[in-house]
N, CA, C and O atoms as a GROMACS GRO file, in nm:
protein
  596
    1MET      N    1   0.082  -0.120   0.000
    1MET     CA    2   0.000   0.000   0.000
    1MET      C    3   0.086   0.126   0.000
    1MET      O    4   0.050   0.228  -0.059
    2ILE      N    5   0.200   0.118   0.067
    2ILE     CA    6   0.292   0.232   0.069
    2ILE      C    7   0.339   0.264  -0.073
    2ILE      O    8   0.348   0.381  -0.110
    3ARG      N    9   0.368   0.160  -0.151
    3ARG     CA   10   0.413   0.180  -0.289
    3ARG      C   11   0.307   0.252  -0.371
    3ARG      O   12   0.339   0.336  -0.455
    4ILE      N   13   0.182   0.221  -0.348
    4ILE     CA   14   0.072   0.285  -0.420
    4ILE      C   15   0.065   0.434  -0.384
    4ILE      O   16   0.050   0.518  -0.472
    5ILE      N   17   0.075   0.464  -0.256
    5ILE     CA   18   0.071   0.604  -0.212
    5ILE      C   19   0.190   0.682  -0.267
    5ILE      O   20   0.176   0.796  -0.312
    6ILE      N   21   0.307   0.620  -0.264
    6ILE     CA   22   0.426   0.686  -0.318
    6ILE      C   23   0.409   0.712  -0.467
    6ILE      O   24   0.444   0.819  -0.516
    7SER      N   25   0.355   0.615  -0.540
    7SER     CA   26   0.336   0.634  -0.684
    7SER      C   27   0.237   0.747  -0.712
    7SER      O   28   0.254   0.820  -0.810
    8LEU      N   29   0.136   0.763  -0.628
    8LEU     CA   30   0.042   0.875  -0.645
    8LEU      C   31   0.112   1.009  -0.623
    8LEU      O   32   0.092   1.103  -0.699
    9PHE      N   33   0.194   1.016  -0.518
    9PHE     CA   34   0.268   1.140  -0.493
    9PHE      C   35   0.367   1.172  -0.605
    9PHE      O   36   0.384   1.288  -0.642
   10VAL      N   37   0.431   1.070  -0.658
   10VAL     CA   38   0.524   1.090  -0.770
   10VAL      C   39   0.449   1.144  -0.892
   10VAL      O   40   0.498   1.234  -0.960
   11CYS      N   41   0.332   1.090  -0.919
   11CYS     CA   42   0.251   1.139  -1.032
   11CYS      C   43   0.211   1.285  -1.012
   11CYS      O   44   0.216   1.364  -1.106
   12VAL      N   45   0.173   1.320  -0.891
   12VAL     CA   46   0.137   1.460  -0.862
   12VAL      C   47   0.259   1.550  -0.878
   12VAL      O   48   0.250   1.658  -0.936
   13PHE      N   49   0.373   1.507  -0.825
   13PHE     CA   50   0.496   1.586  -0.836
   13PHE      C   51   0.536   1.605  -0.982
   13PHE      O   52   0.569   1.716  -1.023
   14LEU      N   53   0.534   1.496  -1.060
   14LEU     CA   54   0.570   1.506  -1.202
   14LEU      C   55   0.472   1.593  -1.279
   14LEU      O   56   0.511   1.666  -1.370
   15SER      N   57   0.344   1.586  -1.242
   15SER     CA   58   0.246   1.671  -1.311
   15SER      C   59   0.270   1.819  -1.279
   15SER      O   60   0.244   1.905  -1.363
   16ALA      N   61   0.318   1.848  -1.158
   16ALA     CA   62   0.352   1.987  -1.124
   16ALA      C   63   0.469   2.035  -1.209
   16ALA      O   64   0.472   2.150  -1.253
   17ILE      N   65   0.566   1.947  -1.230
   17ILE     CA   66   0.679   1.983  -1.316
   17ILE      C   67   0.633   2.005  -1.459
   17ILE      O   68   0.675   2.100  -1.524
   18ILE      N   69   0.547   1.917  -1.508
   18ILE     CA   70   0.494   1.932  -1.645
   18ILE      C   71   0.416   2.062  -1.657
   18ILE      O   72   0.428   2.133  -1.756
   19LYS      N   73   0.335   2.092  -1.555
   19LYS     CA   74   0.257   2.217  -1.556
   19LYS      C   75   0.350   2.338  -1.561
   19LYS      O   76   0.321   2.436  -1.629
   20TRP      N   77   0.460   2.330  -1.489
   20TRP     CA   78   0.556   2.441  -1.485
   20TRP      C   79   0.630   2.454  -1.618
   20TRP      O   80   0.650   2.566  -1.667
   21LEU      N   81   0.672   2.340  -1.676
   21LEU     CA   82   0.748   2.343  -1.802
   21LEU      C   83   0.660   2.373  -1.924
   21LEU      O   84   0.701   2.445  -2.015
   22PHE      N   85   0.540   2.316  -1.924
   22PHE     CA   86   0.449   2.329  -2.039
   22PHE      C   87   0.312   2.376  -1.991
   22PHE      O   88   0.217   2.297  -1.990
   23PRO      N   89   0.299   2.501  -1.950
   23PRO     CA   90   0.175   2.547  -1.887
   23PRO      C   91   0.051   2.544  -1.978
   23PRO      O   92  -0.061   2.540  -1.927
   24TYR      N   93   0.069   2.546  -2.108
   24TYR     CA   94  -0.047   2.555  -2.197
   24TYR      C   95  -0.083   2.422  -2.262
   24TYR      O   96  -0.177   2.416  -2.342
   25ILE      N   97  -0.012   2.317  -2.228
   25ILE     CA   98  -0.042   2.185  -2.285
   25ILE      C   99  -0.139   2.112  -2.193
   25ILE      O  100  -0.112   2.092  -2.074
   26THR      N  101  -0.251   2.074  -2.250
   26THR     CA  102  -0.352   1.998  -2.177
   26THR      C  103  -0.396   1.880  -2.264
   26THR      O  104  -0.438   1.901  -2.377
   27PRO      N  105  -0.388   1.757  -2.212
   27PRO     CA  106  -0.433   1.643  -2.292
   27PRO      C  107  -0.584   1.652  -2.316
   27PRO      O  108  -0.660   1.694  -2.229
   28SER      N  109  -0.624   1.612  -2.434
   28SER     CA  110  -0.767   1.618  -2.467
   28SER      C  111  -0.843   1.509  -2.393
   28SER      O  112  -0.786   1.411  -2.345
   29LYS      N  113  -0.973   1.530  -2.385
   29LYS     CA  114  -1.060   1.432  -2.320
   29LYS      C  115  -1.054   1.298  -2.392
   29LYS      O  116  -1.062   1.192  -2.330
   30GLU      N  117  -1.041   1.303  -2.525
   30GLU     CA  118  -1.035   1.180  -2.605
   30GLU      C  119  -0.910   1.098  -2.572
   30GLU      O  120  -0.916   0.975  -2.566
   31ILE      N  121  -0.798   1.165  -2.551
   31ILE     CA  122  -0.675   1.093  -2.515
   31ILE      C  123  -0.693   1.022  -2.382
   31ILE      O  124  -0.657   0.905  -2.366
   32ILE      N  125  -0.749   1.093  -2.286
   32ILE     CA  126  -0.772   1.033  -2.154
   32ILE      C  127  -0.869   0.915  -2.166
   32ILE      O  128  -0.847   0.812  -2.103
   33GLN      N  129  -0.975   0.930  -2.244
   33GLN     CA  130  -1.071   0.821  -2.263
   33GLN      C  131  -1.006   0.699  -2.328
   33GLN      O  132  -1.030   0.586  -2.286
   34ASN      N  133  -0.924   0.723  -2.430
   34ASN     CA  134  -0.859   0.612  -2.499
   34ASN      C  135  -0.760   0.539  -2.409
   34ASN      O  136  -0.755   0.416  -2.408
   35ILE      N  137  -0.681   0.614  -2.334
   35ILE     CA  138  -0.585   0.549  -2.244
   35ILE      C  139  -0.660   0.472  -2.135
   35ILE      O  140  -0.617   0.364  -2.094
   36TYR      N  141  -0.770   0.527  -2.087
   36TYR     CA  142  -0.849   0.457  -1.985
   36TYR      C  143  -0.909   0.328  -2.043
   36TYR      O  144  -0.915   0.226  -1.974
   37ALA      N  145  -0.953   0.332  -2.169
   37ALA     CA  146  -1.006   0.212  -2.234
   37ALA      C  147  -0.896   0.105  -2.246
   37ALA      O  148  -0.921  -0.013  -2.220
   38ILE      N  149  -0.776   0.147  -2.284
   38ILE     CA  150  -0.663   0.054  -2.292
   38ILE      C  151  -0.634  -0.005  -2.155
   38ILE      O  152  -0.609  -0.125  -2.142
   39LEU      N  153  -0.638   0.078  -2.054
   39LEU     CA  154  -0.615   0.033  -1.917
   39LEU      C  155  -0.720  -0.069  -1.874
   39LEU      O  156  -0.688  -0.168  -1.808
   40GLY      N  157  -0.846  -0.045  -1.911
   40GLY     CA  158  -0.952  -0.139  -1.879
   40GLY      C  159  -0.930  -0.275  -1.944
   40GLY      O  160  -0.954  -0.378  -1.882
   41ILE      N  161  -0.885  -0.274  -2.068
   41ILE     CA  162  -0.855  -0.400  -2.137
   41ILE      C  163  -0.739  -0.472  -2.069
   41ILE      O  164  -0.743  -0.593  -2.049
   42MET      N  165  -0.637  -0.396  -2.034
   42MET     CA  166  -0.521  -0.457  -1.967
   42MET      C  167  -0.559  -0.511  -1.829
   42MET      O  168  -0.508  -0.615  -1.788
   43PHE      N  169  -0.647  -0.442  -1.759
   43PHE     CA  170  -0.695  -0.491  -1.630
   43PHE      C  171  -0.766  -0.624  -1.647
   43PHE      O  172  -0.744  -0.718  -1.570
   44SER      N  173  -0.850  -0.633  -1.748
   44SER     CA  174  -0.923  -0.756  -1.775
   44SER      C  175  -0.827  -0.871  -1.807
   44SER      O  176  -0.845  -0.982  -1.757
   45ILE      N  177  -0.727  -0.845  -1.888
   45ILE     CA  178  -0.628  -0.948  -1.921
   45ILE      C  179  -0.551  -0.989  -1.795
   45ILE      O  180  -0.529  -1.108  -1.772
   46GLY      N  181  -0.510  -0.891  -1.716
   46GLY     CA  182  -0.436  -0.921  -1.594
   46GLY      C  183  -0.516  -1.004  -1.495
   46GLY      O  184  -0.463  -1.096  -1.433
   47MET      N  185  -0.643  -0.971  -1.481
   47MET     CA  186  -0.728  -1.050  -1.391
   47MET      C  187  -0.743  -1.192  -1.443
   47MET      O  188  -0.744  -1.287  -1.365
   48SER      N  189  -0.757  -1.207  -1.574
   48SER     CA  190  -0.767  -1.341  -1.632
   48SER      C  191  -0.641  -1.422  -1.605
   48SER      O  192  -0.649  -1.540  -1.569
   49LEU      N  193  -0.525  -1.359  -1.621
   49LEU     CA  194  -0.399  -1.429  -1.593
   49LEU      C  195  -0.389  -1.469  -1.446
   49LEU      O  196  -0.349  -1.581  -1.414
   50ALA      N  197  -0.426  -1.379  -1.357
   50ALA     CA  198  -0.414  -1.407  -1.214
   50ALA      C  199  -0.512  -1.515  -1.170
   50ALA      O  200  -0.479  -1.601  -1.088
   51ILE      N  201  -0.633  -1.509  -1.223
   51ILE     CA  202  -0.735  -1.605  -1.181
   51ILE      C  203  -0.708  -1.745  -1.235
   51ILE      O  204  -0.732  -1.844  -1.166
   52THR      N  205  -0.657  -1.753  -1.357
   52THR     CA  206  -0.637  -1.884  -1.420
   52THR      C  207  -0.496  -1.938  -1.402
   52THR      O  208  -0.461  -2.038  -1.463
   53PHE      N  209  -0.415  -1.874  -1.318
   53PHE     CA  210  -0.278  -1.922  -1.296
   53PHE      C  211  -0.283  -2.062  -1.239
   53PHE      O  212  -0.345  -2.085  -1.135
   54ASN      N  213  -0.218  -2.158  -1.306
   54ASN     CA  214  -0.230  -2.299  -1.272
   54ASN      C  215  -0.114  -2.345  -1.184
   54ASN      O  216   0.003  -2.337  -1.222
   55LEU      N  217  -0.148  -2.391  -1.065
   55LEU     CA  218  -0.049  -2.443  -0.971
   55LEU      C  219  -0.066  -2.592  -0.945
   55LEU      O  220  -0.008  -2.646  -0.852
   56SER      N  221  -0.147  -2.659  -1.027
   56SER     CA  222  -0.182  -2.798  -1.000
   56SER      C  223  -0.064  -2.894  -1.007
   56SER      O  224  -0.066  -2.998  -0.941
   57GLY      N  225   0.038  -2.862  -1.086
   57GLY     CA  226   0.152  -2.954  -1.098
   57GLY      C  227   0.253  -2.942  -0.986
   57GLY      O  228   0.343  -3.025  -0.976
   58ILE      N  229   0.240  -2.842  -0.901
   58ILE     CA  230   0.337  -2.820  -0.793
   58ILE      C  231   0.297  -2.903  -0.672
   58ILE      O  232   0.186  -2.891  -0.620
   59LYS      N  233   0.390  -2.988  -0.628
   59LYS     CA  234   0.362  -3.078  -0.515
   59LYS      C  235   0.412  -3.021  -0.382
   59LYS      O  236   0.356  -3.053  -0.277
   60ASN      N  237   0.514  -2.939  -0.384
   60ASN     CA  238   0.570  -2.880  -0.263
   60ASN      C  239   0.474  -2.772  -0.212
   60ASN      O  240   0.457  -2.668  -0.275
   61LEU      N  241   0.411  -2.800  -0.097
   61LEU     CA  242   0.307  -2.710  -0.046
   61LEU      C  243   0.361  -2.573  -0.005
   61LEU      O  244   0.291  -2.473  -0.020
   62LYS      N  245   0.484  -2.569   0.045
   62LYS     CA  246   0.543  -2.441   0.085
   62LYS      C  247   0.563  -2.351  -0.037
   62LYS      O  248   0.528  -2.233  -0.034
   63ILE      N  249   0.619  -2.406  -0.142
   63ILE     CA  250   0.640  -2.329  -0.266
   63ILE      C  251   0.506  -2.292  -0.328
   63ILE      O  252   0.488  -2.180  -0.376
   64LYS      N  253   0.413  -2.386  -0.327
   64LYS     CA  254   0.280  -2.360  -0.385
   64LYS      C  255   0.211  -2.245  -0.312
   64LYS      O  256   0.152  -2.157  -0.376
   65ARG      N  257   0.218  -2.244  -0.180
   65ARG     CA  258   0.157  -2.139  -0.100
   65ARG      C  259   0.223  -2.003  -0.128
   65ARG      O  260   0.155  -1.901  -0.139
   66ARG      N  261   0.356  -2.004  -0.138
   66ARG     CA  262   0.429  -1.880  -0.165
   66ARG      C  263   0.392  -1.822  -0.302
   66ARG      O  264   0.371  -1.702  -0.316
   67ILE      N  265   0.385  -1.908  -0.403
   67ILE     CA  266   0.347  -1.862  -0.537
   67ILE      C  267   0.204  -1.811  -0.537
   67ILE      O  268   0.174  -1.706  -0.594
   68ARG      N  269   0.114  -1.886  -0.471
   68ARG     CA  270  -0.026  -1.844  -0.465
   68ARG      C  271  -0.040  -1.709  -0.395
   68ARG      O  272  -0.117  -1.624  -0.440
   69ASP      N  273   0.034  -1.689  -0.288
   69ASP     CA  274   0.030  -1.560  -0.217
   69ASP      C  275   0.078  -1.446  -0.306
   69ASP      O  276   0.019  -1.338  -0.306
   70ASN      N  277   0.185  -1.470  -0.382
   70ASN     CA  278   0.236  -1.366  -0.473
   70ASN      C  279   0.139  -1.335  -0.585
   70ASN      O  280   0.119  -1.219  -0.620
   71VAL      N  281   0.078  -1.438  -0.642
   71VAL     CA  282  -0.021  -1.416  -0.749
   71VAL      C  283  -0.141  -1.340  -0.692
   71VAL      O  284  -0.194  -1.251  -0.758
   72ASN      N  285  -0.184  -1.375  -0.572
   72ASN     CA  286  -0.296  -1.304  -0.510
   72ASN      C  287  -0.261  -1.159  -0.480
   72ASN      O  288  -0.346  -1.070  -0.493
   73ARG      N  289  -0.136  -1.134  -0.439
   73ARG     CA  290  -0.092  -0.997  -0.414
   73ARG      C  291  -0.095  -0.915  -0.543
   73ARG      O  292  -0.140  -0.800  -0.543
   74VAL      N  293  -0.047  -0.974  -0.652
   74VAL     CA  294  -0.051  -0.905  -0.781
   74VAL      C  295  -0.195  -0.879  -0.822
   74VAL      O  296  -0.228  -0.770  -0.868
   75ARG      N  297  -0.281  -0.979  -0.806
   75ARG     CA  298  -0.423  -0.963  -0.840
   75ARG      C  299  -0.485  -0.849  -0.759
   75ARG      O  300  -0.557  -0.765  -0.814
   76ASN      N  301  -0.458  -0.846  -0.630
   76ASN     CA  302  -0.514  -0.741  -0.545
   76ASN      C  303  -0.461  -0.603  -0.584
   76ASN      O  304  -0.536  -0.505  -0.583
   77ASN      N  305  -0.333  -0.595  -0.620
   77ASN     CA  306  -0.278  -0.467  -0.666
   77ASN      C  307  -0.340  -0.424  -0.798
   77ASN      O  308  -0.363  -0.306  -0.819
   78PHE      N  309  -0.366  -0.519  -0.887
   78PHE     CA  310  -0.435  -0.486  -1.012
   78PHE      C  311  -0.570  -0.421  -0.980
   78PHE      O  312  -0.606  -0.319  -1.038
   79ILE      N  313  -0.643  -0.481  -0.887
   79ILE     CA  314  -0.775  -0.428  -0.851
   79ILE      C  315  -0.762  -0.290  -0.787
   79ILE      O  316  -0.836  -0.198  -0.823
   80ILE      N  317  -0.668  -0.275  -0.694
   80ILE     CA  318  -0.651  -0.146  -0.626
   80ILE      C  319  -0.613  -0.037  -0.726
   80ILE      O  320  -0.671   0.071  -0.725
   81TYR      N  321  -0.514  -0.066  -0.811
   81TYR     CA  322  -0.472   0.035  -0.909
   81TYR      C  323  -0.585   0.071  -1.004
   81TYR      O  324  -0.605   0.189  -1.035
   82PHE      N  325  -0.661  -0.028  -1.050
   82PHE     CA  326  -0.770   0.002  -1.142
   82PHE      C  327  -0.879   0.083  -1.070
   82PHE      O  328  -0.938   0.173  -1.129
   83ALA      N  329  -0.906   0.051  -0.945
   83ALA     CA  330  -1.005   0.127  -0.868
   83ALA      C  331  -0.960   0.272  -0.849
   83ALA      O  332  -1.041   0.364  -0.862
   84ILE      N  333  -0.833   0.291  -0.818
   84ILE     CA  334  -0.781   0.428  -0.800
   84ILE      C  335  -0.790   0.506  -0.929
   84ILE      O  336  -0.835   0.620  -0.931
   85VAL      N  337  -0.745   0.444  -1.039
   85VAL     CA  338  -0.752   0.513  -1.169
   85VAL      C  339  -0.896   0.544  -1.206
   85VAL      O  340  -0.925   0.652  -1.257
   86SER      N  341  -0.987   0.451  -1.180
   86SER     CA  342  -1.129   0.475  -1.211
   86SER      C  343  -1.184   0.590  -1.129
   86SER      O  344  -1.258   0.674  -1.180
   87LEU      N  345  -1.148   0.594  -1.001
   87LEU     CA  346  -1.193   0.704  -0.915
   87LEU      C  347  -1.138   0.837  -0.965
   87LEU      O  348  -1.211   0.935  -0.975
   88PHE      N  349  -1.009   0.840  -0.997
   88PHE     CA  350  -0.949   0.963  -1.051
   88PHE      C  351  -1.011   1.001  -1.185
   88PHE      O  352  -1.029   1.120  -1.213
   89TYR      N  353  -1.043   0.903  -1.266
   89TYR     CA  354  -1.105   0.928  -1.396
   89TYR      C  355  -1.241   0.997  -1.377
   89TYR      O  356  -1.272   1.094  -1.446
   90ILE      N  357  -1.319   0.946  -1.285
   90ILE     CA  358  -1.451   1.005  -1.258
   90ILE      C  359  -1.436   1.146  -1.200
   90ILE      O  360  -1.504   1.239  -1.243
   91ILE      N  361  -1.346   1.161  -1.103
   91ILE     CA  362  -1.325   1.294  -1.042
   91ILE      C  363  -1.276   1.394  -1.146
   91ILE      O  364  -1.323   1.507  -1.150
   92GLU      N  365  -1.180   1.352  -1.229
   92GLU     CA  366  -1.126   1.441  -1.331
   92GLU      C  367  -1.235   1.482  -1.429
   92GLU      O  368  -1.240   1.597  -1.473
   93ASP      N  369  -1.323   1.388  -1.465
   93ASP     CA  370  -1.432   1.419  -1.557
   93ASP      C  371  -1.531   1.517  -1.494
   93ASP      O  372  -1.578   1.610  -1.560
   94ILE      N  373  -1.564   1.496  -1.368
   94ILE     CA  374  -1.655   1.588  -1.298
   94ILE      C  375  -1.594   1.727  -1.288
   94ILE      O  376  -1.660   1.827  -1.315
   95LEU      N  377  -1.467   1.732  -1.248
   95LEU     CA  378  -1.400   1.862  -1.238
   95LEU      C  379  -1.389   1.930  -1.373
   95LEU      O  380  -1.399   2.053  -1.383
   96ASN      N  381  -1.368   1.852  -1.477
   96ASN     CA  382  -1.357   1.908  -1.612
   96ASN      C  383  -1.490   1.968  -1.657
   96ASN      O  384  -1.491   2.072  -1.724
   97THR      N  385  -1.601   1.904  -1.622
   97THR     CA  386  -1.731   1.959  -1.662
   97THR      C  387  -1.766   2.085  -1.583
   97THR      O  388  -1.846   2.167  -1.629
   98THR      N  389  -1.707   2.101  -1.466
   98THR     CA  390  -1.730   2.223  -1.388
   98THR      C  391  -1.624   2.330  -1.417
   98THR      O  392  -1.618   2.433  -1.351
   99LYS      N  393  -1.540   2.302  -1.517
   99LYS     CA  394  -1.433   2.394  -1.561
   99LYS      C  395  -1.325   2.414  -1.456
   99LYS      O  396  -1.249   2.511  -1.463
  100LYS      N  397  -1.318   2.325  -1.359
  100LYS     CA  398  -1.210   2.329  -1.259
  100LYS      C  399  -1.106   2.227  -1.303
  100LYS      O  400  -1.115   2.109  -1.269
  101THR      N  401  -1.007   2.273  -1.379
  101THR     CA  402  -0.910   2.182  -1.438
  101THR      C  403  -0.774   2.184  -1.370
  101THR      O  404  -0.687   2.102  -1.401
  102GLU      N  405  -0.754   2.278  -1.276
  102GLU     CA  406  -0.625   2.291  -1.209
  102GLU      C  407  -0.643   2.302  -1.058
  102GLU      O  408  -0.744   2.352  -1.009
  103PHE      N  409  -0.543   2.254  -0.986
  103PHE     CA  410  -0.540   2.268  -0.842
  103PHE      C  411  -0.470   2.399  -0.809
  103PHE      O  412  -0.352   2.416  -0.841
  104CYS      N  413  -0.541   2.491  -0.746
  104CYS     CA  414  -0.486   2.624  -0.718
  104CYS      C  415  -0.502   2.659  -0.569
  104CYS      O  416  -0.600   2.621  -0.505
  105ILE      N  417  -0.404   2.730  -0.517
  105ILE     CA  418  -0.411   2.787  -0.382
  105ILE      C  419  -0.378   2.935  -0.396
  105ILE      O  420  -0.271   2.972  -0.445
  106TYR      N  421  -0.470   3.019  -0.351
  106TYR     CA  422  -0.453   3.165  -0.361
  106TYR      C  423  -0.416   3.208  -0.504
  106TYR      O  424  -0.322   3.284  -0.525
  107GLU      N  425  -0.491   3.158  -0.599
  107GLU     CA  426  -0.474   3.193  -0.740
  107GLU      C  427  -0.343   3.144  -0.802
  107GLU      O  428  -0.312   3.178  -0.916
  108ILE      N  429  -0.266   3.066  -0.729
  108ILE     CA  430  -0.144   3.006  -0.785
  108ILE      C  431  -0.177   2.860  -0.817
  108ILE      O  432  -0.205   2.780  -0.728
  109CYS      N  433  -0.173   2.828  -0.946
  109CYS     CA  434  -0.209   2.693  -0.990
  109CYS      C  435  -0.085   2.605  -0.995
  109CYS      O  436   0.017   2.640  -1.054
  110PHE      N  437  -0.097   2.489  -0.933
  110PHE     CA  438   0.017   2.399  -0.922
  110PHE      C  439   0.014   2.284  -1.021
  110PHE      O  440   0.115   2.255  -1.085
  111VAL      N  441  -0.099   2.219  -1.035
  111VAL     CA  442  -0.108   2.102  -1.124
  111VAL      C  443  -0.239   2.105  -1.201
  111VAL      O  444  -0.340   2.160  -1.156
  112LYS      N  445  -0.235   2.042  -1.317
  112LYS     CA  446  -0.358   2.018  -1.393
  112LYS      C  447  -0.401   1.875  -1.362
  112LYS      O  448  -0.320   1.782  -1.362
  113TYR      N  449  -0.529   1.859  -1.336
  113TYR     CA  450  -0.580   1.726  -1.303
  113TYR      C  451  -0.559   1.629  -1.418
  113TYR      O  452  -0.535   1.510  -1.396
  114SER      N  453  -0.569   1.678  -1.542
  114SER     CA  454  -0.551   1.590  -1.657
  114SER      C  455  -0.408   1.536  -1.664
  114SER      O  456  -0.386   1.424  -1.709
  115HIS      N  457  -0.310   1.616  -1.622
  115HIS     CA  458  -0.172   1.568  -1.620
  115HIS      C  459  -0.155   1.455  -1.518
  115HIS      O  460  -0.090   1.355  -1.545
  116ILE      N  461  -0.215   1.473  -1.401
  116ILE     CA  462  -0.209   1.367  -1.299
  116ILE      C  463  -0.272   1.240  -1.355
  116ILE      O  464  -0.220   1.131  -1.338
  117MET      N  465  -0.386   1.257  -1.421
  117MET     CA  466  -0.459   1.142  -1.475
  117MET      C  467  -0.375   1.067  -1.578
  117MET      O  468  -0.364   0.945  -1.571
  118ILE      N  469  -0.316   1.140  -1.671
  118ILE     CA  470  -0.235   1.076  -1.775
  118ILE      C  471  -0.115   1.004  -1.713
  118ILE      O  472  -0.088   0.888  -1.747
  119LEU      N  473  -0.044   1.070  -1.623
  119LEU     CA  474   0.074   1.009  -1.561
  119LEU      C  475   0.036   0.886  -1.479
  119LEU      O  476   0.106   0.784  -1.482
  120LEU      N  477  -0.074   0.895  -1.406
  120LEU     CA  478  -0.119   0.781  -1.326
  120LEU      C  479  -0.155   0.663  -1.416
  120LEU      O  480  -0.117   0.549  -1.387
  121MET      N  481  -0.227   0.690  -1.523
  121MET     CA  482  -0.264   0.580  -1.614
  121MET      C  483  -0.142   0.519  -1.681
  121MET      O  484  -0.135   0.397  -1.696
  122LEU      N  485  -0.046   0.600  -1.722
  122LEU     CA  486   0.075   0.547  -1.785
  122LEU      C  487   0.156   0.464  -1.685
  122LEU      O  488   0.214   0.362  -1.722
  123TYR      N  489   0.160   0.509  -1.560
  123TYR     CA  490   0.229   0.431  -1.457
  123TYR      C  491   0.161   0.295  -1.438
  123TYR      O  492   0.229   0.192  -1.429
  124VAL      N  493   0.029   0.294  -1.431
  124VAL     CA  494  -0.044   0.169  -1.409
  124VAL      C  495  -0.028   0.076  -1.530
  124VAL      O  496  -0.015  -0.045  -1.513
  125ILE      N  497  -0.028   0.132  -1.650
  125ILE     CA  498  -0.004   0.049  -1.769
  125ILE      C  499   0.134  -0.015  -1.761
  125ILE      O  500   0.149  -0.134  -1.789
  126ALA      N  501   0.235   0.062  -1.723
  126ALA     CA  502   0.370   0.006  -1.708
  126ALA      C  503   0.372  -0.102  -1.599
  126ALA      O  504   0.438  -0.205  -1.615
  127TYR      N  505   0.300  -0.079  -1.489
  127TYR     CA  506   0.291  -0.178  -1.382
  127TYR      C  507   0.227  -0.307  -1.432
  127TYR      O  508   0.275  -0.416  -1.404
  128TYR      N  509   0.118  -0.293  -1.508
  128TYR     CA  510   0.050  -0.411  -1.564
  128TYR      C  511   0.144  -0.487  -1.657
  128TYR      O  512   0.155  -0.609  -1.647
  129ILE      N  513   0.211  -0.417  -1.747
  129ILE     CA  514   0.302  -0.483  -1.842
  129ILE      C  515   0.412  -0.557  -1.768
  129ILE      O  516   0.442  -0.672  -1.799
  130PHE      N  517   0.473  -0.492  -1.670
  130PHE     CA  518   0.579  -0.555  -1.592
  130PHE      C  519   0.529  -0.683  -1.526
  130PHE      O  520   0.597  -0.786  -1.530
  131ASN      N  521   0.411  -0.679  -1.467
  131ASN     CA  522   0.358  -0.797  -1.399
  131ASN      C  523   0.312  -0.905  -1.497
  131ASN      O  524   0.320  -1.023  -1.464
  132PHE      N  525   0.263  -0.866  -1.615
  132PHE     CA  526   0.233  -0.967  -1.718
  132PHE      C  527   0.358  -1.046  -1.751
  132PHE      O  528   0.356  -1.169  -1.754
  133LEU      N  529   0.467  -0.974  -1.774
  133LEU     CA  530   0.593  -1.040  -1.810
  133LEU      C  531   0.645  -1.127  -1.695
  133LEU      O  532   0.695  -1.236  -1.719
  134GLU      N  533   0.633  -1.079  -1.572
  134GLU     CA  534   0.679  -1.157  -1.457
  134GLU      C  535   0.595  -1.284  -1.438
  134GLU      O  536   0.649  -1.389  -1.405
  135MET      N  537   0.465  -1.274  -1.459
  135MET     CA  538   0.380  -1.392  -1.446
  135MET      C  539   0.411  -1.493  -1.556
  135MET      O  540   0.411  -1.614  -1.532
  136GLN      N  541   0.436  -1.444  -1.676
  136GLN     CA  542   0.472  -1.534  -1.786
  136GLN      C  543   0.606  -1.602  -1.756
  136GLN      O  544   0.620  -1.722  -1.780
  137LYS      N  545   0.702  -1.528  -1.705
  137LYS     CA  546   0.833  -1.583  -1.670
  137LYS      C  547   0.818  -1.689  -1.560
  137LYS      O  548   0.880  -1.795  -1.567
  138LEU      N  549   0.737  -1.660  -1.459
  138LEU     CA  550   0.714  -1.755  -1.351
  138LEU      C  551   0.649  -1.883  -1.404
  138LEU      O  552   0.687  -1.993  -1.365
  139ASN      N  553   0.551  -1.867  -1.491
  139ASN     CA  554   0.483  -1.983  -1.549
  139ASN      C  555   0.582  -2.069  -1.628
  139ASN      O  556   0.577  -2.192  -1.620
  140THR      N  557   0.670  -2.006  -1.703
  140THR     CA  558   0.772  -2.079  -1.779
  140THR      C  559   0.867  -2.152  -1.685
  140THR      O  560   0.903  -2.266  -1.711
  141GLN      N  561   0.909  -2.087  -1.578
  141GLN     CA  562   0.998  -2.150  -1.481
  141GLN      C  563   0.932  -2.271  -1.415
  141GLN      O  564   0.997  -2.374  -1.394
  142ILE      N  565   0.804  -2.258  -1.383
  142ILE     CA  566   0.731  -2.370  -1.323
  142ILE      C  567   0.725  -2.487  -1.420
  142ILE      O  568   0.751  -2.601  -1.382
  143GLU      N  569   0.692  -2.459  -1.546
  143GLU     CA  570   0.686  -2.565  -1.647
  143GLU      C  571   0.820  -2.634  -1.664
  143GLU      O  572   0.826  -2.757  -1.673
  144GLU      N  573   0.929  -2.557  -1.668
  144GLU     CA  574   1.062  -2.615  -1.683
  144GLU      C  575   1.099  -2.703  -1.564
  144GLU      O  576   1.157  -2.810  -1.582
  145GLU      N  577   1.066  -2.660  -1.444
  145GLU     CA  578   1.095  -2.740  -1.325
  145GLU      C  579   1.013  -2.868  -1.322
  145GLU      O  580   1.062  -2.973  -1.283
  146LEU      N  581   0.887  -2.859  -1.365
  146LEU     CA  582   0.803  -2.978  -1.368
  146LEU      C  583   0.850  -3.076  -1.475
  146LEU      O  584   0.839  -3.197  -1.457
  147ASP      N  585   0.902  -3.024  -1.586
  147ASP     CA  586   0.952  -3.110  -1.692
  147ASP      C  587   1.078  -3.184  -1.650
  147ASP      O  588   1.105  -3.293  -1.700
  148LYS      N  589   1.157  -3.126  -1.559
  148LYS     CA  590   1.279  -3.191  -1.511
  148LYS      C  591   1.247  -3.317  -1.432
  148LYS      O  592   1.322  -3.415  -1.435
  149ASN      N  593   1.135  -3.314  -1.361
  149ASN     CA  594   1.100  -3.427  -1.273
  149ASN      C  595   1.030  -3.533  -1.347
  149ASN      O  596   0.994  -3.635  -1.289
   0.00000   0.00000   0.00000
């Protein structure tokens, strides 16, 4: 959970830097919608991989339990990240319709909500891709070990 909170703060910090460097650049609503759709597809694929991960050939209960715990942790993180992105997506859309697109204190604007949204979604996509590859690698290692016996 700490990693999730840190990643949110990093996205906010990076969006402040982007706002400072490129104050007039704002991603369009269509870009945010398309990236969110891609994220939804990746979430679905990730959940399918986590749910259908096959441990039936593993006889060592200690190793089996450890792998199952790790797969469940990845599955839970997929759900948490998708829920956070979905919540931010809804909030950003509501704020966008009310024309409140930036976080400001005393008329000094620090970040654009759309920048936070884009960075958060790109981070989650990278997280999903990394875990897809790790699950595939683990599955291959399990198959190779089972073939040895």
